[in-house]
N, C-alpha and C positions, 0 to 999 in steps of 0.2 A: 607160299607167305603171303602173295598179290591180292586174294581171296579176304586175307584177318585185315592187310593191309588197307582194301575198300572197304570193308566193315566196319572198323575202328574210324572210318572216315563219319558215316552216314550219324542221322542222331541218331540214339538211341536213349529212350527214355529208363529213370530209374528202375522199374519195378524192371525191366528187359537184361539191363545192363547185373542186374542181383542175379537173371536166372545165368546168363551168359560166364557169371565170373565163376558163378555152382558147381555149373557144368565143366569149367574148365581142371574146379578142384578135386573135383570129383574122376575126372580120366586121371588127371598127374595120381589118385592114389592106387589107382587100377591099373594099374603101367609100372609099375614097383611087383607086383607080380610076375607081369608079363615077362618078355623077354626085354633087356635093355634095349636092345637094335630095334626091335620090329615097335614098341610102346614111345620111343623116345621122339620131347616136341621137338621142334627146333624155339633155341631162346629169342629170334625171331620175330616169332609168337605168339611169344609172352610178353617179350616188350611194344606188341602192336597192342595185344590186350589191354596194356597198364596205362597207353596214352590212352588208348578208349572209352578207360574208365575215367585217369584223369579228367580229361577234357568234358566229359559229361557231368561230376560231380563240379567241378568249377562253373558251368554256364546254369546245375539247377542252382546252385547256393547263389547264383551272382541274380538271377531273377527273383528270389525272394530277396538278396538283397533291395531290390531296387522296388519291391513288391509293397516291402516297408517303412524305404525313406519316402514313400507317395501319402502311407499310413500316419507317417510321421511328420508332413506337412497339414495335413486331414485333421490328422487331432490338434495342432497345436491351435491353425484356424476354428477350428467347432469352439477349442478351448475356449479364447478369445471372445467368439458369439457368446456364448453362453454363461458367461462372466460380464459383459456387458451390457448384457438381459437383463441377465439380477442385482448390476450395478441402476438401469431403469427401473426397476423391480424396488431395491431403497428410497430413492428419487422419489418414486409411485408413497411410499412408508412412509417417508418426510410430508409431502402436500396433503397425505392425508391426515397424518396424527395433525399439523399443525390447520386445514379448513376445519377441523373437529370444536376445535378452541375457537377461531373465528365467523366460523356459524350461528357459532352458541353466542356468540361481540355480539355480531349481527342482531337479531333476534331480541337481544337483552336488549339494546338502541330503537327497536323498531318499537318493542311494547315502551321504552323509556318515553318517546317519541306520541306516542299516541297518551296516554295521561300524562305526560306537563302536561296538555290538553284537558283533560278530564277537571287534573286537580284544580287548576286554574282557573277552574269554569267555576267551582265550588267558594274557592276561597274568593273570587274575584265580582262574574259577574253575577255567579247567582249566590249571591252572600245573604245572609238571612238579616233579616233588618229593612233589609232597600223596597222589598213590594210589598209587606206584612210589618208590623212588632218585630222586636227585639224576640223570641224563645227564652224563659226564665235563667238564668245564669249560672244554677249546676250544671244543665246539659248543655251551655254552650260551655264553660269549662272541659268536659267530654269532647265534647266538640272539637276545637280549634284545635284539644291538645293532638290528637290523632289526629288529621289532618295537615297540624301542622309538622308531624314528626313522619308523612308517610310523605311529604315534599324533599325532606333531609333524605332521610332512606330515596326514592327516588333521583335526587343529585348524588346521590355516593354511588347507587350502583352505576350508570349508567357511564360514570364517569374510569371505577374500574372496569366495566368490559369493555370502552374506551381504552385505557391501558394493557389491558391485558388481547382484544387481536393486534394492537401496533408489537407490540412486543411477539408475540409467535409469528408473526411473517418477516417481525425481522433476523427473527433466526431461525426459521427455514430459509430463507434467501442466503444468511451466513450457513449454512449448513452445503446447501447448491454451489454454490459457488465457488468454496475450499475446503468441504471434502469427500462430501458423494459424488463422487466425479466418472468417469467411463473409463475403464479401463485400456484402453490403443495402447498395443507392443508400438514399438520404440525401431525407425529402417535395418537399427543395431540386430537387433531380435528374428526379424524378420530374416535377419541377408542369416543369423549362425543357426535356422530351422531346418531351410530349405539344407540337399544338398545332392548332389551334380553325381556324373557317372563313373568319374575317375576316383573317387573315394572309397570308392570300393577294392583299390587295388593298396592301397594301406590296412584294413585287415589284415589282421591274425592268418596264418596257412592256415592253423585247424579247420579255422569258419568258411574256407574258400574253397576246399578241397576234402571238405566234411563228406562222407558217402549217407546219405538219407538212411535208418532203422539200425545201420549197421555201424556206425559211429554218432551214434547221436548226443544231440546238446547235453552240454554240462547243467545241475540241476540246478533254479533260482535260491541265492542263498546271498546270505546277508552276515556282517558281520554282528556277533557276537558282546553285548559291554561287557559284560560280565568278564568271560573266558580270555576277551580278544581272538577269539575263532573263528571261522569261516562258516558256517553253520546254511544245510542249506533250511529254505522256511514253510519249500510248497514242494510239488510231483510234478510244478511245470517245468518243463526244462526251453529255454530261450538262447537263443545266440545270444556272443558275448558283444556284438554290434545295437543291442536293446538293452542288452545292462549298462553300457556307456552313456545311450543315449536318454537317459533313464536321466542319467544322473549328472548329464552337463544342462537338462532342462531344468533339473529342477535345482540346479544353483544360479538361476537365470528367472528363475520367475517364469516358471512355465509347468512346473514339475506335478504329477500329483500327487503332493504329501498325503495321508490321513490328519482325519478330524476327527478332533477328542468327541466324546460325546455328551451333546449341549449346547456346545462356543456359540457364545452370542454375537451379532453381526459387530464390524465398530463403529456404525453407523447410530445404530442405538441406543449404544453407551455418551456417546457426545450428547445425542440430543437430548436424550433423560437427562443429563447439564444444564443443557437451553433449557430445558420447564419450568428449572429452579425461578429462572428470571421474569414466568407470568402467569404457576398455576395459582398461589396464592389471589390474584386479580383473577383467576376464572372463579375458584370455590366462592371469594366473601363477592365479586359480583349475581353469581345464583342467589346466593344468604338473605342481599340486597334486596333483591325481588321479589324473598318470600317475605322478608320485612312490609315492607314498602304492603304489601296486596295486603299485608293482616289490616295495618289502620288504617288503610286508606275503603277495607270495610267496612271499617267501624263505622266510620266519621260516613262514607255514602248513604250509611242507614239512620245513623241521625240526620243526615240532612233532613232525609226526605222523611222521614216522623215530623220532624220542626216543619218544613211546606205543607205537607201535610194537617196535622195540628191547625198551624196559626195563619195560616190563607186558605187551604181546603177547607176545611172546618167539616172532619169527618173524621172516624175514630178505625172502622173494622180498614180502614185501604192500609193504614199504620199497621197493624197487622203484619195481614197481605205483605207485603212490602219490608218490612222485617223478618219475616220466617223465611225468603229469598237469602235478602245476603248472610243473614245467619249460616244459614243450608252451605252457601261458598263458601264460608270463613270456616265448617265445619271440615270439607272436608280438601282445603289445600293442609289445613295443619293435621290431617289421618295425614295424606298422601307424601307430605314435606319430609318428617320428620319420625325419625329411628327412637323409640323408649328406652336405646339402649341404659343399662347402668352407668354410670361417671363415677368418677371417683373424685373426691373433693364437694359435689354437687348436695348442695340441702334443699331444692326448692324442688319443690314437686310439681305433677305432671299440671302444668296453670292452661296448656295448651287445652287440656279439658272444657273449663268452665268457660275463657273469655270469648268465646263467641257469641254467647248468648247476656255476654254487658244489653247490647240491645234491648233485647224484651223485658229485662229489670228497665230500662227505660221508659218505654212503649210503654207500660204501666205506671209508671211515674207520671209522662204528660196524662195518660186516661183521668188518674184523678187532679191533678192541678186545671186542666181547663173542662172537670166536670163540670155539674149543674146540681151536684149535693152540698148540701152547707156546706160553709166553712165552719172547722172545729181546731183547734189546736193538734188534737190527733192525728189528723190527715195533713199538716201541713207536715209535723212533725214526720209522721211514713213517708212522704217522700223527700225528705233530708236525709230520711235513712236509707233507703232506695239508692238515692242519689250515691251516698260514700259509700254501698259495695260495689256501686260501680267503680268508683276514685281506686278502693283497694286492690279492686280483680287488675283495673288496671295498672295498678304501684305494681301490683307483680310479677304483672307479664311481662315488664319491661325488666326485673332484674333476672326474667326468665328469659329471657333472650338473650339476654348479656350472656349466660350461662352457655345456654345452648348455642353460642357462633362462639367460644372461649375454642385454642382448638389443644389436641391431644396425641402425643406418639403411641407410634402403632407395637406393642412388640415383637410382633412376626411380622411377617409378610402374607397377602392377602390371599386367601387358591385365585384360581383365574379360570373362572369361567364366562362360555359366550355368548354377550349381551349382556352382561355384569361391568357395571366400574369399578377400575382397577388401577391404583398406584402404589409406589414402595410406600415402605416403610418408613422409610427418612422423614418422609412426606404427615408431616400433624395437622392434617386434614380432621374437621371437628365431626365426631363419631356422628351425632346426630344427625347431619345430612350427609352419609355417606348414600344414600340412593336417591340426592336431590342434585348430586352437584356433577354427578357425568362425566365423571376425570377418568381415560383415560390413559397413561403414559407408554414410554417406551417400555419393550419386554427387559428382562434382567436373561431368562433365558431361552431358548431356542427344540423342539423338537429334534432328537438327533439324525430324523432322516430328511433334513433339509441343512444340506450345507451350506457354510461360504466359501466361494472360489474362490474372490476376491484374500483370502486369509489363506487359502489353498496358494499362493499364487505367490504373495509375502511368504512363504515359507524358504529358509536358509538350506542350504546341502547336509543332507544328514540332519534336519529338525523334522518335527512335526506340525501340525497347521498349528496348537494350541500351546507348541511350544515359543509359538513368535507372545512377544508385544502387543496388547491392545489397544489404542490411542484412548481415554479417557476424559469426563470433564474434573474439572477441581473440584475434590471436596468444599464445598460450603456450609456454612451456619443453614438453619433454617428461614426462610424467609417471614422478621416479625414486623415487618414497617406495617405492612395492610392491613395484620390484626390490631396492629397502636390503634390504624383510621378508622376500623372500621370496631372499635372499643373506642373511641372517642365520641360516635356516635350514638352507642347507646349509652354511655354512661350521660352524656345530654337527655335524654330520654329519661334516663331514671329522675334529674334535674327539674325537666319538667313537670316530670306529675308530683314530683316534689312544695314545687312555686305552686303549681295549681293548686293542691290539697293544705295549704297553706290562708293561699288568699282563700278560699274560699267555705274556709273555718274564721278568718274576719267581717268577712261579709255574711256569714248564718252568725253571730256573737254580736255584728256589731250594724247590720240593717245589711239590706242590698244596695250595692252601691251608692252610698255615702259618700264614700271617697270623690266626684263623680263633680263640678262646676253642674249649679244651674246652668242649661241655658238659655230658657228666659222665652221661653214657649206663651207662658201663659200671664208673659209680665205686657206686654198692651197688641195693637191690632198694628198692622196683621201678623198673623201669628203665622202662619203659611211663608213669610219670608225669613223667618227669627231660622237662625241653627236650633236641631231641631233632635234628640236621641232620648228614646219614650223608658221612661223612666215612674215605671210603674207601683214598685216596689217601693219607690226612694218615702215615699209620706205612706207609707199602709195601704193606701187606697188603690181599688183597684181598675175605677172609670177614668183613671184623670192620662188624656193624652192619648187617648186608644182611639188604634180606629184600625179596620178591618177584622174585626174582634178578640184582639189583642186585651181589652179589659178584660176578657171572664177567666183571666188568670189566676186560679186558688190564693199561689200565694202573695200574692201582691194586696190585700189585705179584707178588714168588709165590706160590704154592700151597705149593710144596713149605716153604717159608719158617716160612709161617704154620704150617703143618700142626706143624714139629715146636714152635712155640713153643709154642702150647698142649697138648704134651703135656708139656716142661718145667714150663709155668707147673698145668699138671693134678698130676705129682708134688710140685711143695714145697706145693699148697694142701693136699694128700692129705696131709703129713708134722707141714703145721700146725693140720690139726683132730682131729687124734689124739688128743693130752691132752683138746681141746673135747667128744671122742665117750667119752671115757673118765670124764669126771669128772659130764658127763650123766644117766652110765652108774650113778655113784656113789649106797646112799641115803641119805641124811641121819641119822642116828642119835641128831644133840644134843640138849638143850635151847635152845628158846632165848635169845640171850644174855641180851633183857635181866634173864634172871631171876640171872646172878649177873653182871651187871656190877658192877663199886663209884669209883663218880664219882668219877674223879680228881682234885685239887685246883689252881681257878686261882687265878693268879695275877695280877692285872689291871698295867700295865704304866701311868701316866699320863707323855704324850709332847708336847712339840711338834710337833707337824706342820706342814708348810709353809704359805700362806698357799692359800685354794681348792683345800689336795689331797684328793681324794673316791680314796682309795684302798681296789680290789677284789680285789688278787689277794697272796696271801704266795707269798713263794720263800726257800728255806732253801740254802743251800753244803752242802757233805760236810767241809767246813775251820769249817763254825759262822756263816758269813756270814746275814745274815739281810736281806730288800727288799721295801718293800708297793713297785708299784704302780695306777696310775692304769689305767682306760682308751684316758685320753687317748695314753697314755707316759708321762707325769709318772711320779717314780718314789719313793721315801726308803730310802735307803740307811743300815740301825739295826747303831749299834754297838755289841757286848753287851757289857758286863763281865763278868769273872773272878766275879761273887757269881751270875751269868745272868739279871742282869735289861738293859735296856739303856740307852747307854753320852748315847748322841749321836745324832740324828739329819739325816742330809747327805743334801738337794735333789739330785735328778738330772735328766733330761729323753732320753729315746733320740730315739737322730735316724735319719731314714734310715728310717719303716719305715710304709708301706702296710698304712691302715685301722688298725679299733681293738683295743685288743688281749683275746683272746680266751684267753689262756691260759701260762702261764709255766715253766720249771726252768732250776735253778741249778745246774745241771751242767759237771765238767772245765773248769773253770777258767770258764767262758762262761755266756753269757742265751742259754736259747733261749726265741724266745715264738713264737707262733702271736695272727694276726693274723682279723679278722673278712673281710678280701675272702680268705684261703686258704694265705696267704705262711705263708712257717718264715723267719724271718730271727735270725741269730745278734749278741748283741752283748757286745763286751768289757766289765767295770768298767772304772772309773775312766776312757773316756776315751767311754762311751756311746755309740758310733757304732754303727750295725747294718748289715748285709750278707743281703743273698738267700740264704739255704744251695742249694744245689744239690739239692734237693729237689722231686717233684712238689708240686703243689697240694694245703691238704687236699679233701675234696669241701663243697661246698655243703649250705647247710639244717642248720647245726650252733646247735645251744645252746651247748655245751660244748668247750673240745677244751683239750688242752699233748698238749708234745712235750719231747723230751731225749733225750740220745743216748744208746744200750745200752750200757750198762756191758761192759766184756770185749768184748766179740764189733764193736763197729762198727754203726758206722749210726746208726739215728734208727726213734723207737719212739711210740708215737703214742696217746694214748685217748680220741675223744670218742663225743659224746652229740649224738643226733639230736633235731630239735624233733619231743614225743609220743610220745617208744620210753623204758621203764622199763632199759634197761639202757648198758652203757658202752661202746664197741664198740674192743678193743685193733689195732693196727695197724703194720703194720711196713715200710717200704722195702725192694723187690726191687731187689737191685743188675741184677740182667741188663737186669727192662722197665722198669728207673727208673718205676715206679709204688707205691702204697699195696695190701698186701695185707692182708685176713685175718688177728690171730695168736690172736684169743681173745675171750672177750666175760666180763663182770663183773653180774653185776645191782648193778642201780641200788638205792638204799635209797630205799620208797613211799612220796614224803614229797609233801607240794603245796610249790610255789616253785620258784628255781631250784636247781641242785647245781653244783658247783665242783668242778676237777678242779688231784689235783697230782700228779706226778712227781716221783721222788726215784730212781731206783738204780733198784729191784727190787720200790720201791712205791712203791700210788697209793693216795695218800688221795684220799675223798667226798665232803664236807662239804654240808648242805644250810643251805636257811635260815631252822630251827628249830631250829640247832645243833649236829646229831648228824653227825659226824664217825669213818667208816668207814677202816681204815684195809686194803689187800690183797698178800699176798708176791704178787708175778707170778711168781719161782722154783715155790714149794709150794701154790699157789693157797689159803691159808689167810684167812682174814681176820678182823677182830677190829675193836670196837670203840672208838675213843680218847673219845670224850667224847658222852653221847649227847639229847636234845633235850629244850630246854631255855628259857625265855626268860631274857632282858634288857631288863630294865624301858626303852621309848623306843628302841630299839635292833630290828639284824636284821644275823642273821649274815653273817660273807663267806666268807674261805678262807682254809685252816688248809695248814697245808704240815710235814713233818714236822721236826723236828729232830736225830733221829739216839737211840739208847738207849731207844727208847719213847718222849724226849717231842713234846711237836709245841707252832706255837704256829698260836692260833686269832683270825681280827678280829671285831669288832662294829666295826656302821656307827650308832654313833648321835651327834647332832650334832655333837658331837666323835671323832674313831674315837680307838675302842679298840686294844692291842694285849693279847693272853690268852696265858700261858706255861703247859703243864701238861707233867708226873712220867707214865711207862709208866703203862698200863694192863693189864686180863686180858686173855684171850685168846676170841677168836669162832670161831665152828664154821668147817668148811674152808668157801668158794665155790665154787661152777664157775667153772674162768679159762681 
C-alpha cells in the first residue's frame, strides 16, 4: 500500500488520473473471473486511489475558479472602460450637433457685419442725388424699396442667428453638465466585483469535486416565461458560479443583458427635444440671408445704373454691370429654392423672372436719358416699363411670404449621408429644404451599435430595451419665429402697395408736386439756398440741372423751355433798363439833412385795446387808418374832420398763416404779407382773409409789404433780406406766375430794423430811430418825411402815408402812441 499511498500524494494531471481510474476498473472486472484470493485488491489501495482522485479534482476546479474570478474582474473593468469611452463619444455627439448650428450662426454674423457696412454705404455715403442730379422718381421707388427691405431682412437674420447660436450653446451646456456623464463605478460596486480566494469554499460540492469529461458541467439554461420550466438555451456548459456571477452583476448595473435591435441612445432623445428651442431660429436665419441677398442684389444693380447714367454719362457699362448682378441673382435663386408642389399655394414661380427687373429698368433709363426726340409715346412707354417692374416686385413679395410658410411633414425623411435631415414633427418650409442645412439627432441606430449604458441600466431579469428612456417633453412646434418673419414679409408687401399708390398719384398729378419749392431760383446766391432738384416739377428739362441731369426725357419739352427762357430774358431786360439808367446818373444834390425842415408832429392820445402791441400802420386812399400787431390783431382808427383820431375799433384778421410781416390798404382791401411767404387779402368789416393767387414770397426776409399796382393790375412787393442794405422791388409775372425783380431802393444806413409801407406808387421806409423816407416809384425821387430823433422810453415802429405829404408814425411806448405829421421838403432823386 505504501507505493500507492505515495503515488496518491504526487500531483496527477487530469488525463493521467483518468487513465489510472480506467485501469483500476479494468483490473477489478478481470478479477471476477480469477480466483478471489489471487486477484483481490486490498481496500486500503482503493481508498488511496479515491483520495488521490478527489484531491486532483479539487485542485483542478479551484484553479478554474480562480482563473474565472480574474476574468470576472477584467470583464468588469473593461466593460466600464468601454462604457466611459462610449459616453465620451456621446459627449462628442452633443458638441458636434451644437457646433453645426453655432458655426452657421457665426457665418451669418460675419456676412451680416460686412453687408451692414455695404448697405449703409448705398443708403448714406453713396446716396443718389449728392454727387449729381437725382434719378427719375419711378426708378427711385424701386431702388429705395429694395434697399430698405434688404436692410430689414439684414437686421432680422442677424438677430435670429444670434439667438440660434446662444440657445444651442446653452442647450449643449445643459446636456453635458446634467445628463451625458461618464459612468464611473462606485467603491461598493468595485468591492462586489472582486472575489477573494476563500470564496471558493462557498461553492457547491458538485462544482468543487467535479471530474472533468466524466462529470461535465450542466448546460446553460434559463426559465421559460410561458411554461415556468428551466430549459437549456445553448449547448454551452458552464459551472454554476458563472451563472451566479452573471445574475449578480446584472442586478448591480454591470450585466450583459441583450440590446433591442435599433435601440436609440438616451442622449439623442434628450437632445432632439432640446433642438426645439432653436431650430426655428436657425432655419429662418438662413432664409433671412437669402431674402436679404435677393433684395440687395436688385438694389445694387439699380444703384449702379443710376450712377452710370446720371454721373458717368455712359450707356453700355450700365448693361454690362446689370448683367453681372442679374446672373448672380438668378444663380442664388436656383440654388436655394426647391420648386416642390405646396398645398394651398396660388403663386406662380416668380423667382424665374424677378432677377430680370434691372434689365427692364436699364432699358427705361436708356430711353429716358437718350437724345431721341421727346414724344408722348416714349414717355408713356417708359412709365409702362416701370409698372411692369413694380408688378413683378409686388408678386415677388407675395411669393416670398408663401415660400417661407412652414409645412408639416407626412412621413419621416430618409437619412442620406451628406443630406440634411430633421424629424417629421418639425414643420420646416419645404422650398428651402436643401438650403437650411439642418441635422437633427437621429431616432434610430444601427443594430450593430449597442448602447452600453442602456445595458448597464438593465435590471435583473430584464432586457435593455425594457428599461424606459428619458425623453424631452413633447411640445407644440415653435411658431413665434415664423410670426416674426411673417411680419417682415407682410411689411414688404405693404411697402410695395404704398409705393405703387404713390407712383400712381405722381403719374397722374405730376412728378414731385407735393414737395415745397426750396427757392433755388428765387434769389442770389442760389448755391447757399436749400436745394432739391425739381426737374419735372414744371415740366421743363433744364431747370436747376448740373452734371447732365437736364437731359432727362420725362422732364418736359426742350423747345418749350427755350421759349420760356427767351421770354423771361426780354421781360427782365425791360425791367432793368430804368435801373441801369438810374445807376449811370451822377448824384449832384446836397445831402438831404442840409435842407431838411422838421415837420410838426402831433401826438394822439388813444385808448388801445387791452394787450395790444401794434407794429404796422396802413392807410387807405379814402382816409382810413389801421394799426396791426404781428399776431393779426388790429385797431381801426376813425379820423375826425379836424385831423385827429375820433375812436378806436378793435378787430382780428381771420385765416392768416403766420405772423404779419407787412401790409397795405389799396383798392378797398387789406393786402397782408406773412412770415410764411403767403400773400392774403382781407376785406374790412368782416376782416376775413383769403390767400391770393400769387406766388410765395422768398424766404429769409427781414421786412416785406405787398400792394396792388395802381392802374395796371397785378401785385407789387417791396422786400428786404436779412443782412442786406437795399430794398428789392418785385412784380408778379402773369405768364410764369413768379416774382420778377423790378427795381431797387437804397435803404437808410441805420441800426435796427426797418419797416416798409406801400401806398399806390409811394414807398415809405421807416427805421427804429425815427427816420422816415418816402420814395416815388414812378419818378424815382426820394424825400425825407421825418428825421432820426429820440422819443423818451419809446422805439419807433411803422409809418404810412396819409396823402398830400402827410404821414402817420407809430411809436412803441409802454402805451403805444400815434403821431400825425404834415408835408415835408424834397429829397434828392434815388436810384430806382
